[in-house]
C-alpha positions in Angstrom: 0.0 -0.3 -0.1 1.1 3.5 -0.6 2.9 5.7 1.6 0.7 8.5 0.7 -2.9 6.8 1.6 -3.9 9.4 3.5 -3.2 12.3 5.8 -4.5 14.5 8.6 -5.7 18.1 8.1 -6.1 20.8 11.1 -9.7 21.6 11.5 -8.8 24.8 12.9 -5.9 26.0 10.1 -5.9 23.4 7.4 -2.1 22.7 8.1 -1.2 18.8 7.2 0.3 16.0 9.1 2.0 13.4 7.1 0.5 10.4 9.1 -0.6 9.0 12.7 3.3 8.3 13.1 3.6 12.2 13.0 0.7 12.5 14.6 1.2 10.9 17.6 5.1 12.5 17.5 3.3 16.2 17.8 1.2 14.8 20.8 -2.0 14.7 18.5 -2.1 18.5 17.9 -0.8 20.0 14.5 2.0 21.4 14.6 1.1 24.6 12.9 -1.8 26.0 15.2 -1.8 23.8 17.8 -5.7 22.4 17.4 -6.7 19.2 18.8 -9.5 18.6 16.1 -7.7 17.2 12.5 -9.4 14.8 10.1 -8.3 12.4 7.9 -8.2 12.5 4.0 -7.3 9.7 1.6 -6.2 10.1 -1.9 -7.8 7.0 -3.0 -10.6 7.4 -5.5 -13.8 6.8 -3.9 -15.7 5.5 -7.1 -14.1 2.1 -5.6 -16.1 2.0 -2.9 -19.1 1.7 -4.7 -17.9 -2.1 -5.5 -17.3 -3.0 -1.9 -20.8 -1.4 -1.0 -22.0 -4.8 -3.4 -20.8 -7.1 -0.9 -23.6 -9.2 0.7 -21.6 -10.4 4.1 -18.6 -8.9 4.9 -16.9 -10.2 8.2 -16.0 -6.9 9.7 -15.1 -2.7 9.2 -12.6 -4.0 7.7 -13.9 -4.5 4.3 -13.2 -0.7 4.1 -9.8 -0.8 4.3 -8.8 1.0 1.2 -10.3 3.8 3.3 -9.4 3.7 6.9 -6.1 4.8 7.8 -3.9 2.0 8.1 -0.9 0.6 5.8 -0.5 -2.6 6.2 -3.6 -5.3 7.0 -1.3 -7.5 9.1 -1.9 -5.2 11.8 -5.5 -5.4 11.9 -6.7 -6.4 15.5 -10.2 -7.3 14.8 -12.9 -10.0 16.2 -15.3 -9.2 13.4 -17.0 -6.0 14.7 -18.5 -3.2 12.5 -20.2 -5.4 10.0 -23.2 -6.2 12.3 -27.1 -7.1 11.8 -29.6 -3.9 10.9 -33.3 -5.5 12.0 -36.8 -4.0 11.7 -38.5 -4.4 14.4 -42.1 -4.2 13.6 -43.6 -4.2 16.9 -42.4 -0.5 17.1 -44.1 0.3 14.0 -47.6 -1.2 15.3 -47.0 1.0 18.0 -46.3 4.2 15.9 -49.4 3.0 14.0 -51.8 2.4 17.7 -50.7 5.2 19.2 -50.2 8.1 16.6 -51.8 6.8 13.2 -47.8 7.3 11.8 -46.9 4.5 8.9 -43.1 4.3 9.0 -40.2 1.8 8.8 -38.2 1.5 12.1 -34.3 -0.3 12.1 -32.2 -1.1 14.9 -28.4 -0.9 14.7 -27.5 -3.6 16.6 -24.0 -2.8 18.4 -24.7 -5.6 20.9 -23.8 -7.8 18.5 -20.5 -6.7 17.7 -17.9 -9.5 18.1 -15.6 -7.7 20.9 -17.4 -6.5 23.7 -20.7 -6.3 22.4 -20.8 -2.7 22.4 -20.3 0.5 19.9 -17.0 1.1 20.9 -15.5 -2.2 19.5 -15.1 -0.4 16.1 -12.9 2.4 17.5 -11.0 -0.6 20.0 -10.1 -2.1 16.7 -9.2 0.4 15.1 -7.1 2.4 17.8 -5.5 -1.0 18.3 -4.5 -1.6 15.1 -3.0 2.1 14.3 -1.4 1.6 17.9 0.2 -2.1 16.8 1.6 -0.4 13.3 2.6 2.9 15.0 5.0 1.1 18.0 2.6 2.6 20.2 3.1 0.5 23.6 1.7 2.8 25.8 -1.8 4.2 26.2 -4.3 5.9 28.7 -8.0 6.9 28.7 -10.8 8.2 31.0 -14.1 6.4 30.5 -17.4 5.5 32.1 -17.6 2.2 30.9 -17.6 0.8 27.3 -14.7 2.4 25.9 -12.7 1.3 28.9 -14.2 -2.5 28.0 -13.3 -2.4 24.6 -10.3 -0.7 24.7 -9.2 -2.5 27.4 -9.9 -5.9 25.4 -8.7 -5.0 22.1 -5.3 -3.1 23.1 -4.5 -6.4 25.4 -4.8 -8.2 21.6 -2.3 -5.9 20.3 0.2 -6.1 23.1 -0.5 -2.5 24.2 -0.5 -1.3 28.0 -3.5 0.8 28.6 -4.1 3.1 32.1 -7.8 3.0 32.2 -9.1 5.5 34.8 -13.3 5.3 35.6 -15.6 7.2 37.9 -15.8 5.3 41.5 -19.3 4.5 40.7 -18.7 2.7 37.4 -19.9 -1.0 37.0 -17.2 -3.3 39.0 -17.8 -5.7 36.7 -16.1 -3.7 34.1 -13.2 -3.3 36.6 -12.7 -6.9 36.9 -13.1 -7.4 33.1 -10.3 -4.5 32.0 -7.9 -6.5 35.1 -8.2 -9.6 33.7 -6.7 -8.8 30.1 -4.0 -7.5 32.1 -4.9 -3.9 31.8 -4.2 -1.3 34.7 -7.6 0.4 35.9 -7.6 3.5 37.9 -11.0 4.0 40.2 -10.9 7.7 40.5 -12.9 9.4 43.8 -15.6 11.5 42.1 -17.4 11.8 38.8 -16.7 11.4 35.2 -14.9 14.8 34.9 -12.6 14.2 37.4 -11.7 11.0 36.1 -10.9 12.8 33.3 -8.7 15.3 35.0 -6.6 12.3 36.5 -6.1 11.1 33.4 -4.8 14.0 31.9 -2.4 14.3 34.8 -1.2 11.3 34.1 -0.7 11.6 30.8 1.5 14.3 31.3 3.7 13.0 34.3 4.5 9.7 32.2 4.5 11.3 28.7 2.1 9.0 27.9 -0.6 9.1 24.9 -4.0 10.2 26.2 -7.5 9.6 24.1 -8.4 13.1 22.8 -12.1 12.2 23.1 -15.1 12.2 21.0 -12.8 14.3 18.2 -10.0 12.1 18.3 -9.5 10.8 14.3 -9.3 7.3 15.1 -12.5 6.9 16.7 -14.2 9.2 13.7 -12.5 6.6 11.0 -13.7 3.8 12.4 -17.5 4.7 13.1 -17.7 6.9 9.8 -17.7 2.9 8.3 -21.4 2.7 9.7 -22.3 5.1 6.5 -20.7 2.4 4.3 -22.9 -0.2 5.9 -26.0 1.6 6.0 -25.0 2.3 2.1 -24.4 -1.4 1.6 -27.7 -2.9 3.2 -30.1 0.2 2.4 -28.8 1.8 -0.8 -29.5 5.1 0.7 -29.1 7.1 4.2 -32.1 6.7 6.6 -34.6 9.7 7.0 -34.1 9.8 10.8 -31.2 8.7 12.6 -31.7 8.4 16.5 -28.8 7.7 19.3 -28.2 8.3 22.9 -25.9 10.8 23.4 -22.8 11.3 26.4 -20.2 12.5 24.1 -21.2 12.4 20.3 -18.3 10.5 18.0 -21.6 9.0 16.0 -22.7 12.0 15.1 -19.5 13.7 14.1 -18.5 10.4 12.3 -21.4 10.4 10.1 -21.3 13.6 9.2 -17.6 13.0 8.1 -18.5 10.2 5.6 -21.3 12.1 4.5 -19.0 15.1 3.3 -16.3 12.8 1.9 -19.3 10.7 -0.2 -21.0 13.5 -1.3 -18.9 14.3 -4.3 -19.3 11.1 -5.4 -22.9 10.6 -4.3 -25.0 14.1 -4.9 -28.0 12.9 -3.6 -26.6 11.5 -0.2 -27.9 14.0 2.6 -27.3 14.0 6.5 -30.3 12.5 8.0 -32.3 14.5 10.9 -30.5 13.4 14.3 -32.5 13.1 17.3 -29.9 12.9 20.2 -31.4 11.8 23.4 -30.1 12.2 27.2 -32.0 11.8 30.6 -33.7 13.7 32.7 -30.7 13.0 35.4 -27.8 13.9 32.9 -29.2 16.4 30.2 -26.6 19.3 29.8 -27.1 19.0 25.9 -30.8 18.9 26.2 -31.0 22.2 28.4 -28.2 24.1 26.3 -30.7 23.6 23.2 -33.7 24.3 24.8 -32.5 27.7 25.7 -31.0 28.0 22.0 -34.4 27.3 20.4 -36.2 29.9 22.9 -33.5 32.6 21.2 -34.0 31.3 18.0 -30.5 29.8 17.9 -28.5 33.3 17.8 -25.3 33.4 16.6 -22.5 31.4 19.0 -25.3 29.6 20.6 -23.8 26.4 20.4 -20.9 27.6 22.8 -23.3 27.9 25.7 -24.0 25.1 28.0 -24.5 23.9 31.8 -22.0 21.9 33.4 -23.5 19.3 35.7 -21.3 18.5 38.4 -21.7 14.6 39.3 -25.3 14.0 37.5 -27.6 11.9 39.8 -27.7 9.6 36.7 -27.9 5.4 37.6 -26.9 4.8 34.1 -22.9 5.7 34.6 -21.9 5.3 30.6 -24.2 8.5 30.0 -23.0 10.1 33.1 -21.2 13.1 31.1 -21.7 16.5 32.9 -19.6 18.4 30.9 -20.2 17.8 27.5 -17.2 19.5 25.8 -18.5 18.4 22.2 -22.0 19.8 22.3 -20.6 22.9 20.1 -19.8 20.6 17.4 -23.2 18.3 17.8 -25.4 21.3 18.4 -24.0 22.6 14.8 -25.2 19.0 13.4 -28.8 19.0 14.7 -29.2 22.2 13.9 -27.9 21.7 10.2 -30.1 18.5 10.1 -33.3 19.9 11.1 -32.6 17.6 14.1 -33.4 18.0 17.8 -32.3 16.8 21.2 -34.6 14.9 23.4 -34.9 14.5 26.9 -36.5 11.3 28.3 -37.6 9.8 32.0 -34.8 7.8 33.3 -37.4 5.8 35.4 -38.7 4.3 32.7 -36.2 2.5 31.7 -36.9 -0.8 33.1 -40.4 -1.1 31.8 -39.0 -0.1 28.5 -36.4 -3.0 28.8 -38.8 -5.4 29.9 -40.6 -4.8 26.8 -37.9 -4.8 24.1 -37.2 -8.3 26.0 -40.6 -9.6 26.0 -41.3 -8.5 22.2 -37.5 -9.6 20.9 -35.8 -11.8 23.8 -33.1 -9.9 24.2 -31.9 -7.5 26.7 -30.8 -4.3 26.0 -28.0 -2.6 28.6 -29.8 0.4 30.2 -27.9 3.4 28.0 -29.1 1.3 24.8 -32.8 1.5 26.3 -32.4 5.2 26.6 -32.6 5.4 22.9 -35.3 3.4 22.6 -37.4 5.7 24.8 -36.1 8.6 22.8 -37.5 6.6 19.6 -40.8 6.4 21.4 -40.6 9.8 22.6 -40.2 11.1 18.8 -42.9 9.2 17.6 -45.2 10.9 20.3 -44.0 14.5 19.8 -44.0 14.1 15.8 -40.5 14.0 14.9 -40.9 11.3 12.7 -43.1 11.3 9.3 -45.5 9.3 7.4 -43.5 7.0 5.0 -39.7 8.1 6.6 -37.1 5.4 7.7 -35.6 5.4 11.1 -32.5 3.9 12.2 -31.6 3.6 15.7 -28.5 3.3 17.0 -28.2 1.2 20.3 -25.1 1.1 22.0 -24.7 -2.1 24.3 -26.0 -5.3 25.4 -26.9 -6.2 29.0 -23.5 -7.7 29.6 -21.9 -4.0 30.1 -24.3 -4.1 33.3 -25.2 -7.2 34.9 -26.9 -5.5 37.9 -29.7 -4.1 35.4 -30.8 -7.4 34.2 -31.6 -8.3 37.7 -34.0 -5.3 37.7 -36.1 -6.9 34.9 -37.3 -9.9 36.8 -40.9 -8.9 37.6 -42.9 -12.5 37.2 -40.7 -14.1 39.8 -42.6 -15.6 43.0 -41.6 -17.2 46.0 -43.8 -19.7 46.8 -43.6 -22.8 49.7 -45.8 -25.4 47.9 -47.6 -26.0 44.3 -50.7 -24.8 46.2 -49.4 -21.2 45.6 -49.0 -21.8 42.1 -50.7 -21.1 38.5 -50.3 -22.1 35.1 -48.5 -19.5 33.0 -50.1 -17.4 30.4 -47.6 -15.1 27.9 -50.9 -13.3 26.8 -51.2 -11.8 30.2 -47.8 -10.2 30.0 -48.6 -8.5 26.9 -51.4 -7.0 28.3 -49.6 -5.7 31.2 -46.4 -4.5 29.3 -49.7 -2.8 26.0 -51.3 -1.0 28.9 -48.1 -0.2 30.6 -47.6 1.4 27.5 -51.0 2.6 26.5 -50.1 1.1 23.2 -52.8 -2.4 23.4 -56.4 -3.0 22.5 -57.5 -2.4 25.8 -57.1 1.4 25.8 
């Protein structure tokens, strides 16, 4: 592969960084202006991407190797992630029809089926591990609330890269144990996610070790933009509406980059309407958006957002009270005629039970927040007749085993057969329908 396959361009001043080897030597900043945000650009002709989109069963997102910032395929670290099923969940469509007389097509992007750790972070971790291996990076550190920590812990271990992971003390203990089992170091920090990020930054500075640059990290962006390639391969077009729970927001940034890349070759490709979801226990982006909307989005609106110290959410991986990427995400939401939506965290258990009953799968709590956002979007008229909706769910129940314990509401203690009744699942269905006010009994 040619050594001029790609380069990085600074978003602020346009200066070029030759490759990731140079980028890491520059401590992941632009050599000219010191800006932290650079994007990868490729010298390959994107017309050949159209041939890749004809493949029916790619094994992973590395199917798009020619459009990823790696030179040698021998450096790929993969657990077959990124080429994951997209499922049509008709019971959501039935809900939309019954509750709002809305006809739409609803698809679920199943990140819980990724081959590494069953989360949406597996793609980025695979990309990072491969790039680090190729560029002889053997030490790294990150701050994380859970999913990134677990994925990076596993994939970097596969690449022989040491990683120090800083997590808030209230993050999942099972994640700590899993990461440590890979031979990686976990530091549980007294305080919230913001405090964990500060301690990680101090660690990186003290020991001169590379640290994740967060949601604008070009390694993350490059991997996650392949979602767009996959949707084009599966649907032949972009969805009309895109829904995602947001803590940071790499997904929307990656989608926008992919569409900008492809627009020269696919003039009909458009950014979908982006609906970003947060819970009422940690909603700084929603608060900022609502305030900006009241003022009709004045110039510079995206720079104004609240900071929530120690947000009271029980969903630790969404506990980002200082949304540093809001300025970028907010501009994307406005550009796409999208919205930020607040959902009630106390409804997460009920919705998780509904999905478990209808699909016989268990989602992690952050994924359920995304589903709650879909329901609210239907109720609020965010989705129109005939539109295709893609819901990007984050993780499966493996990431939050304590959450699974809360789903069993039909467990009864008995002392003899006299206390038992013959079960009937239609009763469970009726209970769920009444709870959601979607059944025929309303």
